[in-house]
N, C-alpha and C positions, 0 to 999 in steps of 0.2 A: 342166492334168494335175496330179492329186494326188501324193502319195507312191504306193510301192508296194512289196509284198513280190515277191522272184524268188526260185524255188525250181529248184536247178540242182543238176548233180551234177558233184564235183573230179574232180582227175588218180586219186584212190585207188578212184572209183567208189561214193563217199559223197555223200547228199543234205546240200547244204547251205540256207542263206537269205540274201538280201542286201534292205536296205532300202534303194529308190534315192528320192531326194527328186525333187521335180516337175521338176526342170533335169538329170535322167539321172542324177546324182552319188552314187555308194555313200556313204550316211551312215552304216549299220550293215551288219556283217556276224553269222552265227551261226556255232554251233559245227557239227561233220560228226556226221551220224545216221545210222544203217546201213538205216534205212528210212522213205520219203515222209512214210508218216503223222506221225512222230516229229518230221521236220521243220517240218510243219503244227502240232503240238501245239507247240513250239517257240514259231513265229509267235503261235499263239492265247496263248501266255503274255505275250509280248512286249505283243498289245495289250490285255490284260486290265489287266497293272500297271502300263506306260508312265503312264497319265494322273495316276496316284496315287504314281508313284515318288518317292523324295527325291534330294535331287544331294546327293551328299556330295565337297565339293573337297577330296582329299587332298595337294593340291599347295600348299594353306594351310596344313596341317598338317603339311607336311613342310620347307615353308620358314622356317616357323616355330622349327621344332626345330632347323635349323639354324644359324641367327641365335645367338651369344654370349648370354646371359642379361644382361638389360641392371645394370651393377654398380651395387650400392648404395652410396650415399656410404657412408664408414668411419664409424663410431659413433666422435664425438668424445669424445675422451680429456680428464678434467677437467685443466685446466691447472696446469702445476707452479707450486708457489707461490716465488715470488721470493722472493730473502732480502732481508730489512728494508733498505730506502736506510738508510744511516748519516745519525742526525740530526746538522745543524751543532752543533758544540759551544755550550754555553750562554757567552755574552760573558759576562764577568767585570765587577763594577760598578768602575768605574776611582775610582782614589783622588782625594781631592780637596786641593787645595792646591798651593803652588809645586814640590814632590818630585814630586808627580805629572805635571808637564810637563814634559817634555824638550825641549830646543830641537832644532830640526832639524840634523843632523851635515853639513858641507858635502861636496858631493861633492870626490873628491880630483880631483885638475890631472893631465891625462896632458902 
């Protein structure tokens, strides 16, 4: 059995339609119409438009909007210039001769 449209009257005595799947489950319903002819036009409109209707999934867009935006990495600041390292003092040339060489002093005894 194929899917089918059913026209029925609701509690307010208005005409409505529903689309039932082959297994009998309701898969779509229409709004209320004041007369049967309007309900039939609603069904005809769906039958005509459905084969070419585009599906728009608004749940994907809504989920994307709720997610916080990915944080961009902070722009790297130029590195602060480090103070120049102190250069070791230049070694003074040693004097030559006997006065230049001092004998090692003995350690005091405790």
